[in-house]
C-alpha positions in Angstrom: 40.4 -16.9 -20.8 40.5 -14.3 -18.2 37.9 -11.7 -20.0 35.2 -14.7 -19.8 36.0 -15.0 -15.8 35.5 -11.6 -15.5 32.3 -11.5 -17.4 31.2 -14.7 -15.7 31.8 -12.2 -11.8 29.4 -9.3 -13.2 26.8 -12.1 -14.1 26.4 -13.4 -10.9 27.6 -10.2 -8.9 23.8 -9.0 -10.8 22.1 -12.4 -10.8 23.0 -11.8 -6.8 22.2 -8.0 -6.6 19.0 -8.4 -8.6 17.8 -11.3 -6.5 18.6 -9.7 -3.1 17.8 -6.1 -4.4 13.5 -6.1 -4.0 14.2 -7.3 -0.4 16.6 -4.5 0.8 14.7 -1.8 2.5 15.0 0.9 5.2 13.1 1.4 8.2 12.1 4.6 7.0 8.0 4.3 5.0 5.6 6.1 3.9 2.7 4.2 2.3 -0.5 6.1 1.7 -1.7 9.7 2.6 -2.3 9.8 6.7 -3.3 8.3 9.9 -7.3 8.8 9.5 -7.4 7.3 13.0 -4.9 10.4 14.7 -7.8 12.8 13.9 -10.3 11.2 15.8 -8.2 10.2 18.2 -5.9 14.5 18.6 -9.6 15.9 19.5 -10.5 13.2 21.9 -6.8 13.7 23.5 -7.3 17.5 23.3 -11.1 18.5 24.2 -9.1 16.1 27.4 -7.8 18.7 30.2 -4.3 19.0 30.6 -2.7 20.2 33.1 0.4 18.8 34.2 1.5 16.1 36.5 3.5 15.8 39.4 7.6 15.8 38.3 8.7 11.9 36.6 11.0 11.0 38.7 14.4 9.5 37.5 15.5 6.7 35.9 12.4 7.8 33.4 11.6 4.8 30.3 8.5 5.1 28.1 8.1 1.7 26.5 5.5 2.9 24.6 3.6 -0.5 24.9 -0.1 1.4 25.2 -3.4 0.8 23.3 -3.7 4.2 22.1 -1.6 6.1 19.0 -1.2 9.3 21.5 1.7 9.3 24.2 0.9 8.3 27.8 -1.1 11.5 29.7 0.9 11.0 32.2 4.4 11.5 30.7 3.9 13.8 27.9 2.7 17.0 27.2 2.0 17.1 24.0 0.3 14.3 21.3 3.0 15.7 17.7 4.2 11.4 18.2 2.9 8.6 16.7 2.7 5.4 18.9 3.4 1.9 17.3 4.1 -1.2 18.0 3.7 -2.7 14.2 5.4 0.5 12.5 9.0 -0.5 13.0 11.2 -3.0 11.9 12.8 -4.5 15.2 11.5 -1.9 17.4 13.8 -2.0 20.4 11.2 -2.4 22.5 7.7 -2.9 22.9 6.8 -0.2 21.1 7.9 2.9 19.8 7.5 6.8 19.1 7.2 8.4 15.1 8.1 11.2 14.4 7.7 11.6 10.9 6.0 15.2 8.6 2.4 13.8 9.3 1.5 15.7 12.1 -1.1 15.1 15.5 -3.8 15.0 12.5 -2.7 12.7 10.3 -2.0 14.6 7.4 1.3 16.0 6.0 2.9 19.4 7.8 2.2 22.3 5.5 5.1 23.2 5.1 6.8 19.1 5.0 8.1 18.9 0.2 10.8 18.1 -0.7 14.1 19.6 0.0 12.6 21.2 2.2 13.8 22.0 5.9 11.2 22.5 8.3 9.8 21.9 11.8 8.0 19.3 12.3 7.2 15.9 15.6 8.2 16.6 19.0 8.1 14.7 22.1 7.9 16.7 25.6 8.1 15.5 28.5 6.6 15.6 32.2 8.9 18.2 34.6 11.0 16.2 35.6 12.4 15.6 39.3 16.6 17.1 39.5 16.4 17.8 43.0 18.7 14.7 43.2 22.1 14.6 45.5 25.1 15.3 43.3 27.1 12.2 44.0 25.2 9.9 40.4 23.4 7.9 43.2 20.5 7.9 40.5 20.9 4.3 39.5 
C-alpha cells in the first residue's frame, strides 16, 4: 500500500512539473542573431559629434525611456548597450540597458563563444561632478 502511495505522489509531482516546465523561463534569451536596426542607428550615432558634455550632477538616474535603441548621449559617452522597454520581464523602470554578447553594430562579438570569457558591452557615463561637501548632503 505504501509503495502505491509513493508511486502516486511521484506521478503527481512529475505531472505538475510537466505542466509548468514549458512556462518557466529565465530573463536572458537570444531569439535571433543580431539586431539589424542597431547597424543603422550605430552609424548615425558615430557620425554625430561626440563632445564631452558638462558634468552630471548627483543624484544621477536614467530610466532609459527614450525612443532610441542607443543610450542618451547627454548622459552616456558610448553606445555599446542596447536600450529596450520590451526585452526584459518586469523591468525596474520604464526601460533597461541590456549588456549582452551583441556589439553596437548588432552582431555577436567575434570573440564570443561557448565557454569563452571575453570583454563585451560597457556603459560609460559622462563625467560626474564630485565637488560636493563631505557632510553627505547630496540626498
